[in-house]
C-alpha positions in Angstrom: 126.2 -136.3 87.6 125.0 -139.0 85.2 123.9 -137.8 81.8 122.4 -139.2 78.6 125.1 -139.6 75.9 124.3 -138.0 72.5 123.4 -140.4 69.8 125.3 -138.3 67.2 128.5 -138.8 69.2 127.9 -142.5 69.3 127.3 -142.7 65.5 130.5 -140.6 64.9 132.5 -142.9 67.1 131.2 -146.0 65.5 131.9 -144.5 62.0 135.4 -143.6 63.0 136.0 -147.1 64.4 134.6 -148.9 61.4 136.5 -146.5 59.1 139.7 -147.3 60.9 139.1 -151.0 60.6 138.2 -150.6 56.9 141.4 -148.7 56.3 143.4 -151.4 58.2 141.7 -154.1 56.1 142.4 -152.2 52.9 146.0 -151.8 53.8 146.3 -155.5 54.6 144.8 -156.4 51.2 147.0 -153.8 49.5 150.1 -155.4 51.2 149.0 -158.8 50.0 148.5 -157.5 46.4 152.0 -155.9 46.6 153.4 -159.2 47.7 151.6 -161.0 44.8 152.8 -158.3 42.4 156.4 -158.9 43.5 155.9 -162.6 43.0 154.5 -161.9 39.6 157.5 -159.7 38.8 159.9 -162.4 40.0 158.1 -165.1 38.0 158.0 -163.1 34.8 161.7 -162.2 35.3 162.6 -165.9 35.6 160.5 -166.8 32.5 162.0 -164.0 30.5 165.5 -164.9 31.7 164.9 -168.5 30.6 163.8 -167.4 27.2 166.8 -165.0 27.0 169.2 -167.8 27.8 167.7 -169.9 25.1 168.1 -167.1 22.6 171.7 -166.7 23.5 172.2 -170.5 23.3 170.6 -170.5 19.9 173.1 -168.0 18.5 176.0 -169.7 20.3 175.0 -173.1 18.8 174.5 -171.6 15.4 177.9 -169.9 15.6 179.5 -173.2 16.6 177.8 -175.0 13.8 179.0 -172.5 11.3 182.6 -172.8 12.6 182.3 -176.6 12.5 181.1 -176.5 8.9 184.1 -174.4 8.0 186.4 -176.9 9.6 184.8 -180.3 8.7 185.5 -182.2 5.5 182.9 -181.1 3.0 181.5 -184.6 2.7 181.9 -185.9 6.2 178.2 -186.5 7.1 179.0 -188.8 10.0 181.1 -186.2 11.8 178.4 -183.7 11.2 175.8 -186.0 12.7 178.0 -186.6 15.8 178.4 -182.9 16.2 174.6 -182.3 15.8 173.9 -185.0 18.3 176.2 -183.5 20.9 174.6 -180.0 20.4 171.0 -181.4 20.5 171.7 -183.3 23.8 173.1 -180.1 25.4 170.3 -177.9 24.2 167.0 -179.9 24.1 164.9 -176.8 23.2 166.5 -176.9 19.7 164.1 -179.0 17.7 166.2 -179.6 14.6 169.6 -178.7 13.1 169.4 -178.3 9.3 171.9 -177.6 6.7 171.1 -176.4 3.2 173.5 -175.9 0.3 173.8 -173.5 -2.5 173.8 -175.3 -5.8 174.1 -173.7 -9.2 171.4 -174.9 -11.6 174.0 -176.7 -13.8 175.1 -178.9 -10.8 171.7 -180.0 -9.6 171.5 -183.3 -11.5 175.0 -184.2 -10.6 174.3 -183.5 -6.9 171.2 -185.6 -6.9 172.9 -188.5 -8.6 175.8 -188.2 -6.1 173.5 -188.4 -3.1 171.6 -191.3 -4.5 174.9 -193.2 -5.0 175.9 -192.3 -1.5 172.9 -194.1 0.0 170.0 -191.7 -0.3 168.3 -193.6 -3.1 165.0 -191.8 -2.9 166.5 -188.3 -2.7 164.8 -185.7 -4.9 164.5 -181.9 -4.9 161.1 -180.7 -3.7 159.1 -177.4 -3.9 157.3 -176.2 -0.8 154.0 -175.9 -2.6 154.2 -179.5 -3.9 155.2 -180.8 -0.4 152.5 -179.1 1.5 149.7 -178.8 -1.1 149.7 -175.0 -0.8 149.5 -172.6 -3.7 152.9 -172.1 -5.4 154.6 -168.7 -5.0 155.2 -167.3 -8.4 158.9 -166.2 -8.6 161.2 -165.4 -11.5 163.5 -168.2 -12.8 166.6 -168.7 -10.7 170.1 -169.8 -11.7 170.6 -171.6 -8.4 168.8 -173.5 -5.7 169.1 -174.1 -1.9 168.1 -177.7 -1.1 168.1 -179.0 2.5 170.7 -181.8 2.6 171.0 -182.5 6.3 168.4 -182.7 9.1 169.1 -183.9 12.6 167.5 -185.6 14.3 166.0 -187.7 11.4 162.4 -187.9 12.5 159.6 -189.6 10.6 157.5 -186.5 10.7 160.3 -184.3 9.2 161.9 -186.7 6.8 159.9 -185.3 3.8 161.7 -182.0 4.0 165.0 -183.6 2.9 165.7 -182.0 -0.5 163.2 -179.1 0.1 164.4 -176.1 -1.8 164.5 -173.1 0.6 163.8 -170.5 -2.1 160.4 -172.0 -2.7 159.3 -171.5 0.9 157.5 -168.2 1.0 158.4 -167.4 4.6 162.1 -168.2 4.0 162.9 -166.8 0.6 163.1 -163.2 1.7 165.3 -164.2 4.8 167.6 -166.2 2.6 168.0 -163.3 0.2 168.8 -160.9 3.1 171.4 -163.4 4.4 173.5 -163.2 1.2 176.4 -161.0 2.1 175.4 -160.7 5.7 177.7 -162.6 8.2 175.2 -162.3 11.0 172.5 -164.8 11.8 168.9 -163.9 10.9 165.6 -164.9 12.4 163.0 -166.0 9.8 159.3 -165.2 10.3 157.2 -167.5 12.5 155.6 -170.2 10.4 153.6 -173.4 10.8 156.0 -176.4 10.8 155.4 -179.2 8.3 154.4 -181.5 11.1 152.3 -178.9 12.9 152.9 -176.4 15.7 154.6 -173.0 15.3 158.3 -172.3 15.1 161.0 -170.3 13.4 164.4 -170.7 11.8 167.6 -169.1 12.8 169.7 -169.0 9.7 173.3 -168.1 9.0 175.2 -168.5 5.7 178.6 -170.1 5.8 181.1 -169.7 2.9 184.4 -171.5 2.5 187.3 -169.6 1.2 187.2 -169.1 -2.5 190.4 -171.1 -3.0 189.0 -174.3 -1.5 189.4 -177.3 -3.9 186.0 -178.3 -5.3 187.2 -180.2 -8.3 185.5 -183.4 -9.2 181.9 -184.5 -8.4 179.7 -182.1 -6.2 180.3 -182.8 -2.5 177.7 -182.9 0.2 177.9 -179.4 1.6 179.8 -177.4 -1.1 181.3 -174.1 -0.5 178.2 -172.0 0.4 175.9 -173.4 3.1 173.0 -172.2 5.2 173.3 -173.4 8.7 169.9 -173.4 10.4 168.3 -174.1 13.7 164.7 -174.9 13.9 163.1 -173.7 17.2 159.7 -174.8 18.2 157.7 -172.0 19.9 156.6 -174.3 22.7 160.3 -175.0 23.5 160.8 -171.4 24.6 158.1 -171.5 27.2 157.1 -175.2 27.7 153.3 -175.6 28.4 154.1 -177.7 31.5 156.1 -174.7 32.9 153.3 -172.2 32.2 150.5 -174.3 33.6 152.4 -175.1 36.7 152.6 -171.5 37.7 150.6 -170.5 40.8 147.6 -168.6 39.5 148.1 -169.5 35.8 149.0 -166.4 33.9 148.3 -165.4 30.3 151.4 -165.4 28.1 151.8 -164.1 24.6 155.1 -164.3 22.9 155.8 -162.7 19.5 159.0 -162.9 17.4 160.2 -159.8 15.6 161.8 -161.3 12.5 164.7 -159.9 10.5 162.1 -158.1 8.3 160.8 -156.2 11.4 157.4 -158.0 11.4 155.9 -159.6 14.4 154.8 -163.3 14.3 152.9 -165.0 17.1 155.1 -167.7 18.7 152.8 -168.9 21.4 149.7 -167.8 23.3 148.5 -169.1 26.6 145.2 -167.7 27.8 145.0 -166.1 31.3 142.9 -167.8 33.9 140.0 -165.3 34.1 139.1 -166.3 37.7 135.7 -165.9 39.1 133.3 -162.9 38.6 134.1 -161.7 42.1 137.9 -161.9 41.3 137.4 -159.7 38.2 135.2 -157.2 40.1 137.4 -156.8 43.2 141.0 -157.5 42.2 143.3 -156.1 39.5 145.0 -157.8 36.5 148.8 -157.6 36.6 150.3 -156.9 33.2 153.8 -156.7 31.9 155.5 -156.5 28.5 159.1 -157.7 28.5 161.3 -157.5 25.3 163.9 -160.3 25.3 166.5 -160.1 22.6 169.9 -161.3 21.5 171.9 -160.2 18.5 169.6 -161.7 15.9 166.5 -162.6 17.8 163.9 -160.4 19.4 161.0 -161.8 21.3 158.4 -159.7 23.1 156.6 -161.5 25.9 153.4 -160.1 27.3 152.4 -161.4 30.6 149.0 -161.0 32.3 147.6 -162.5 35.5 144.1 -162.0 37.1 144.5 -161.9 40.8 142.3 -164.3 42.7 140.7 -164.1 46.1 142.1 -167.5 47.0 145.6 -166.2 46.5 145.1 -162.9 48.2 143.3 -164.5 51.2 146.2 -166.5 52.6 145.9 -168.2 56.0 147.7 -165.3 57.7 145.6 -162.7 55.9 142.3 -164.5 56.7 143.3 -164.7 60.4 144.1 -161.0 60.5 140.9 -160.1 58.6 139.0 -162.4 61.0 140.4 -160.4 64.0 139.5 -157.1 62.3 136.0 -158.4 61.6 135.7 -159.6 65.2 136.8 -156.1 66.3 134.3 -154.6 64.0 131.5 -156.5 65.6 132.6 -156.8 69.2 133.7 -153.2 69.7 130.4 -151.6 68.5 128.5 -154.2 70.6 130.4 -153.1 73.7 130.0 -149.5 72.8 126.3 -149.9 72.3 126.0 -151.8 75.5 127.9 -149.0 77.3 125.7 -146.4 75.5 122.6 -148.1 76.6 123.9 -148.4 80.2 124.6 -144.6 80.2 121.3 -143.9 78.7 119.5 -146.0 81.3 121.5 -144.3 84.0 120.7 -140.9 82.6 117.0 -141.8 82.3 116.9 -143.1 85.9 118.7 -140.0 87.1 116.2 -137.8 85.2 113.3 -139.8 86.6 114.7 -139.6 90.1 115.3 -135.9 89.8 111.7 -135.5 88.4 110.3 -137.5 91.3 112.3 -135.4 93.8 110.9 -132.1 92.3 107.4 -133.0 91.1 104.2 -134.3 92.4 103.6 -137.8 91.3 99.8 -137.5 91.0 99.5 -134.2 89.1 102.9 -133.9 87.5 103.2 -130.3 89.0 106.3 -129.0 90.7 106.4 -129.8 94.4 107.4 -127.5 97.2 111.1 -128.1 96.6 111.1 -127.1 93.0 108.8 -124.2 94.0 111.4 -123.0 96.5 114.1 -123.0 93.8 112.0 -121.0 91.4 111.0 -118.6 94.2 114.7 -118.0 94.7 115.1 -117.0 91.1 112.1 -114.7 91.4 113.7 -113.0 94.4 117.0 -112.6 92.6 115.1 -111.0 89.7 113.4 -108.6 92.1 116.6 -107.7 93.8 118.5 -107.0 90.6 115.8 -105.5 88.5 113.0 -104.6 90.9 110.7 -107.0 89.1 107.7 -107.7 91.4 106.0 -111.1 91.7 103.1 -112.6 93.5 102.3 -115.8 95.4 98.8 -117.2 95.0 97.5 -119.9 97.4 94.6 -121.9 96.0 92.5 -124.3 97.9 89.8 -126.5 96.4 86.4 -126.0 98.1 84.7 -129.0 99.7 87.4 -131.4 98.4 87.1 -133.5 101.6 83.4 -134.1 100.8 84.3 -135.4 97.3 86.8 -137.9 98.8 84.4 -139.0 101.4 81.4 -139.4 99.1 83.0 -140.6 95.9 86.3 -142.1 96.9 89.9 -141.3 96.5 90.0 -142.2 92.8 87.5 -139.5 92.0 89.4 -137.2 94.3 92.6 -137.9 92.3 90.8 -137.2 89.1 89.6 -133.9 90.4 93.1 -132.9 91.5 94.6 -133.8 88.1 91.9 -131.8 86.3 92.4 -128.8 88.6 96.2 -128.9 88.1 95.8 -129.1 84.3 93.4 -126.2 84.2 95.7 -124.0 86.3 98.7 -124.9 84.2 96.9 -124.0 81.0 96.1 -120.5 82.3 99.7 -119.6 83.2 102.7 -118.4 81.3 105.8 -120.5 80.9 107.6 -118.2 83.3 105.0 -118.8 86.0 104.8 -121.9 88.3 101.9 -123.8 89.8 102.9 -126.3 92.5 101.0 -128.8 94.5 101.9 -127.9 98.1 100.0 -130.8 99.7 96.5 -132.3 99.7 94.2 -130.0 97.8 96.4 -126.9 98.3 98.2 -125.3 95.3 100.7 -122.5 95.3 101.1 -120.3 92.2 104.2 -118.2 91.6 103.4 -115.4 89.1 106.4 -113.4 88.0 106.7 -110.0 86.4 103.5 -108.5 87.8 103.0 -104.7 87.7 101.0 -104.3 90.9 98.6 -106.1 93.2 95.7 -105.6 90.7 97.7 -107.4 88.0 98.1 -110.4 90.4 94.4 -110.1 91.3 93.4 -110.5 87.6 95.5 -113.7 87.4 93.7 -115.0 90.5 90.3 -114.4 88.9 91.4 -116.1 85.7 92.5 -119.2 87.7 89.3 -119.1 89.8 87.2 -119.2 86.6 89.2 -121.9 85.0 89.1 -124.2 88.1 85.4 -123.6 89.0 83.8 -125.9 86.4 82.4 -129.4 86.8 84.9 -132.3 86.4 84.0 -135.5 84.6 85.1 -138.5 86.7 84.3 -142.2 86.9 81.8 -141.1 89.6 80.1 -138.7 87.2 80.3 -134.9 86.7 81.3 -133.4 90.0 81.0 -129.6 90.8 84.3 -127.9 91.6 85.3 -124.4 92.9 88.2 -122.9 94.8 89.3 -120.1 97.0 92.3 -117.9 96.1 94.5 -115.9 98.4 97.2 -113.5 97.0 100.3 -111.9 98.5 102.7 -109.6 96.5 106.4 -109.1 96.9 107.6 -106.8 98.4 104.4 -105.3 99.9 103.6 -108.5 101.8 107.0 -110.0 102.3 110.2 -111.0 100.5 110.6 -114.6 101.6 108.4 -117.6 100.7 107.2 -118.3 104.2 106.0 -114.8 104.7 104.3 -114.5 101.4 102.7 -117.9 101.7 101.5 -117.1 105.2 99.9 -113.8 104.0 98.4 -115.6 101.0 97.1 -118.3 103.3 95.4 -115.7 105.5 93.8 -114.1 102.4 92.6 -117.5 101.2 90.9 -118.2 104.5 89.3 -114.8 104.4 87.9 -115.9 101.0 86.6 -119.1 102.4 85.0 -117.3 105.3 83.3 -115.0 102.9 81.5 -117.9 101.3 84.2 -119.6 99.2 84.6 -119.4 95.4 86.4 -116.1 95.8 89.7 -114.3 95.3 91.1 -112.3 98.2 94.2 -110.1 98.2 96.3 -110.0 101.4 95.3 -107.1 103.6 92.0 -106.6 101.8 88.7 -106.9 103.6 86.2 -109.5 102.5 83.2 -108.0 101.0 
């Protein structure tokens, strides 16, 4: 039998479906974010590995340079330049190779004169404060100095540092002091290069054996040297490499110097994305320490995920299918729900028409028969008596003939409503045909109880009815039969009630007559 689906079930089904699609979409986005996070991990691993290789290369180059200085003739500048050129070509991230020499104060003038005679006519010793215009660092008098005697490549921007005394450079003096007696290379703090940009020095002292012949005029490098590599910060992570990354990430690199302090090597701001990116998507972050024996660099990576990266072509296609499912499935479900609802309504309407009178809305004889069966069962099980009342409108044919069927229909509807208003919910008034009504009154104590119901219905019906034809007088005649005194089936009781009703009409109408009673 068709039935009307419950709206709550439909809502729950739609919610379950949409929840399922939302979970599927969330899982898809989560998978994409996991893929991007793996790509972020791989990219940062590669960048960190690149920096680590350069740190290892720095120390290998510095170790090789130190070994070279121990082996080369102490005044062989040409051989040193060839070696430096070879190293620089193999390791382009090394900005400069520098060599400084320890010179006792008593040999400074002789060294300067020797270098001038050797071709460096303008060679002079320089203080860092004088060279840069910065405020001089006050330090106690020294019995020695560390001038830079060799710089490769010889660039116009860096040529002024020839002859610069290392001990006057505030960020190198402490590193130089720590290097004395330390055979390991040391990383100086990050500083601003003379020609701009940031960088740091990797420094290692080289000492010839004490028995090396140093007689005569001071040579170029002497017995105690400082081999240095100048590393530009940008060379560790070149800007073109950073900006070429998919979804430009933020990178901050700091160098932990030999003094344990951090210095900012480089910083590249993260692409913040759009407001929607920041609201919906996470920022991947990672801190990676990269170190060698003498250098420790901490690189901090960050990357704001962007919708344009998450929503790849495949992801958009799948999300589109999910969205289509989210729209089409509810539409089909609603369509089916409406079809079921219409079928249910049509079935209810058909069932109503099959069991009710179209004009008055009262039960018809078929529904009356069903309710009569229930009343009989109640009497059989519990001994509950009931009565059947037959009501016929007086002079109804005259109303139809004089005022038309429309007025007659209005009278019938008014009479039906008046009778329905006087009965209990357990009682039934049915239109049996024409102007004849049958009332089933359940749970009556005796015939007098049924008689009182008849009188109440008579009083309710017998009042004028307002119609389009005006106020029309109305009355009725009522016949009553009681179960089981007058019968136990509908036909018997109705026939006895019909006889009683005719007796009421013969007695002058507008009367109630009990079956078997004599009209007064």
